[in-house]
C-alpha positions as CSV (number, residue, x, y, z in Angstrom):
1,X,0.0,0.0,0.0
2,X,1.2,3.5,-0.9
3,X,1.5,6.1,1.9
4,X,1.2,9.9,1.5
5,X,4.6,10.5,3.1
6,X,6.4,8.0,0.9
7,X,4.8,8.9,-2.5
8,X,5.8,11.2,-5.3
9,X,4.0,11.8,-8.6
10,X,5.8,12.1,-12.0
11,X,4.2,14.2,-14.7
12,X,5.9,13.1,-17.9
13,X,5.9,15.0,-21.2
14,X,2.3,16.0,-21.8
15,X,3.3,18.6,-24.4
16,X,2.5,20.4,-27.5
17,X,1.1,18.8,-30.6
18,X,2.1,15.3,-29.4
19,X,-0.4,15.6,-26.4
20,X,-3.1,16.4,-28.9
21,X,-2.5,13.0,-30.7
22,X,-3.0,10.9,-27.6
23,X,-5.6,8.1,-27.4
24,X,-8.6,9.5,-25.5
25,X,-6.8,12.8,-24.9
26,X,-9.8,14.6,-23.3
27,X,-10.1,11.8,-20.7
28,X,-6.4,11.9,-20.1
29,X,-6.3,15.7,-19.6
30,X,-9.3,15.6,-17.3
31,X,-7.8,12.8,-15.2
32,X,-4.4,14.5,-15.0
33,X,-6.1,17.7,-13.8
34,X,-7.9,15.8,-11.0
35,X,-4.8,13.8,-10.1
36,X,-2.6,16.9,-9.8
37,X,-5.2,18.7,-7.7
38,X,-5.6,15.7,-5.5
39,X,-1.8,15.3,-5.0
40,X,-1.6,18.9,-4.0
41,X,-4.4,18.5,-1.5
42,X,-2.7,15.5,0.0
43,X,0.8,17.2,0.0
44,X,2.3,14.6,-2.4
45,X,5.2,16.2,-4.3
46,X,5.0,16.3,-8.1
47,X,8.0,16.2,-10.4
48,X,7.2,17.7,-13.8
49,X,9.2,16.7,-16.9
50,X,9.2,18.0,-20.5
51,X,10.9,16.3,-23.4
52,X,13.0,18.8,-25.4
53,X,10.4,21.6,-25.0
54,X,12.0,23.8,-27.7
55,X,11.0,21.1,-30.2
56,X,7.9,19.6,-28.7
57,X,6.5,22.7,-27.1
58,X,5.4,23.3,-23.5
59,X,3.1,21.2,-21.4
60,X,-0.5,21.6,-22.7
61,X,-2.3,24.4,-20.9
62,X,-5.2,22.3,-19.7
63,X,-2.7,20.4,-17.6
64,X,0.0,23.1,-16.8
65,X,-2.6,25.4,-15.4
66,X,-2.6,23.2,-12.2
67,X,1.2,23.4,-11.9
68,X,1.4,26.8,-10.5
69,X,4.2,26.3,-8.0
70,X,6.4,23.9,-9.9
71,X,8.8,24.3,-12.8
72,X,9.3,21.7,-15.5
73,X,12.6,19.9,-15.9
74,X,13.8,19.6,-19.4
75,X,14.9,16.2,-20.6
76,X,16.5,14.6,-23.6
77,X,16.5,10.9,-22.5
78,X,13.4,8.8,-22.8
79,X,13.8,7.7,-19.2
80,X,13.6,10.5,-16.6
81,X,16.2,8.5,-14.6
82,X,18.9,9.3,-17.2
83,X,18.6,13.0,-16.5
84,X,20.8,14.3,-13.6
85,X,18.5,17.1,-12.7
86,X,15.6,14.7,-12.4
87,X,17.6,12.3,-10.2
88,X,18.7,15.2,-8.0
89,X,15.1,16.4,-7.5
90,X,13.8,12.8,-7.1
91,X,16.4,11.9,-4.4
92,X,15.7,15.2,-2.5
93,X,12.1,14.0,-2.0
94,X,13.3,11.0,-0.1
95,X,10.4,9.1,-1.5
96,X,10.3,5.6,-3.0
97,X,6.7,5.1,-4.0
98,X,6.2,6.5,-7.5
99,X,3.0,7.4,-9.3
100,X,3.6,7.5,-13.0
101,X,1.6,9.7,-15.2
102,X,2.1,11.2,-18.7
103,X,2.9,10.2,-22.2
104,X,3.8,8.1,-24.1
105,X,3.1,5.0,-22.0
106,X,5.1,2.7,-24.2
107,X,8.2,4.9,-24.4
108,X,9.0,7.5,-21.7
109,X,6.6,6.3,-19.1
110,X,7.6,2.7,-19.5
111,X,11.4,3.4,-19.6
112,X,11.1,5.6,-16.5
113,X,9.1,3.1,-14.6
114,X,11.4,0.3,-15.6
115,X,14.5,2.2,-14.4
116,X,12.8,3.2,-11.1
117,X,11.9,-0.4,-10.4
118,X,15.0,-2.2,-11.6
119,X,17.7,0.4,-10.9
120,X,16.4,2.5,-8.1
121,X,14.4,-0.2,-6.1
122,X,11.2,1.9,-6.1
123,X,7.6,0.8,-5.8
124,X,5.8,2.0,-8.9
125,X,2.2,2.4,-9.8
126,X,1.2,3.4,-13.3
127,X,-2.0,5.5,-13.1
128,X,-3.9,4.0,-16.1
129,X,-6.3,6.9,-16.6
130,X,-3.4,9.4,-16.4
131,X,-1.2,7.8,-19.1
132,X,-1.7,7.4,-22.9
133,X,0.0,6.8,-26.2
134,X,-1.0,7.6,-29.8
135,X,-2.8,4.2,-30.0
136,X,-4.7,2.1,-27.4
137,X,-2.5,-0.8,-28.2
138,X,0.7,1.1,-27.4
139,X,-0.8,2.3,-24.2
140,X,-1.8,-1.2,-23.2
141,X,1.6,-2.6,-24.0
142,X,3.3,0.1,-22.0
143,X,1.2,-0.7,-19.0
144,X,1.7,-4.4,-19.4
145,X,5.5,-4.0,-19.6
146,X,5.6,-1.9,-16.4
147,X,3.6,-4.7,-14.7
148,X,5.9,-7.3,-16.1
149,X,8.8,-5.3,-14.7
150,X,7.4,-5.4,-11.2
151,X,5.1,-2.3,-11.1
152,X,1.4,-2.1,-10.5
153,X,-1.6,-0.6,-12.2
154,X,-3.9,1.8,-10.5
155,X,-6.3,4.6,-11.3
156,X,-6.9,8.1,-9.9
157,X,-9.7,7.2,-7.5
158,X,-7.9,4.1,-6.3
159,X,-4.8,6.1,-5.5
160,X,-6.7,8.8,-3.7
161,X,-8.5,6.3,-1.4
162,X,-5.3,4.2,-0.9
163,X,-3.5,7.3,0.3
164,X,-6.4,8.6,2.4
165,X,-7.0,5.2,4.2
166,X,-10.3,6.5,5.8
167,X,-13.4,8.5,4.9
168,X,-12.8,11.4,7.3
169,X,-11.1,14.8,7.6
170,X,-10.7,17.9,5.4
171,X,-8.5,16.2,2.8
172,X,-11.2,13.5,2.3
173,X,-13.8,16.1,1.8
174,X,-11.7,18.0,-0.8
175,X,-10.9,14.8,-2.7
176,X,-14.6,13.9,-2.8
177,X,-15.3,17.3,-4.4
178,X,-12.6,16.6,-7.1
179,X,-14.0,13.2,-8.1
180,X,-17.8,14.0,-8.1
């Protein structure tokens, strides 16, 4: 089970024209908005990545509008773990339970998840409604490969209630408002 004080969310490469080509993009963007707001409510840190933004463009505005206090980290590698700035920020969190979100599931999300599991010894959950690829098949294969590598599959609501543990308190009330 994931714990609030051990978890970190990764937001990977939801950028420019590529983001507009994603399978079920509107569901993806909606779920990401809810996930980001929920993580902020729960105090879970978010590390925000962008793949070569001068080429792919910035994070799509329907997602970036929730990232008011964070700055994206530029990356060139498909795996976030191959970027020193990411690894510095990730290690500073002191957290080992990772919630993977972003695009594309079968490339950057998978390679990051694989490296976090196999090379960093992290527990990883891929948030199925917060990841996508250009095709459903590639999304499914990416999720499958993460699971085969030792990760788990989850969804936004499952994550929220796993972290909350009980139906009480102000955080619970705020999360309920997000998902209704």
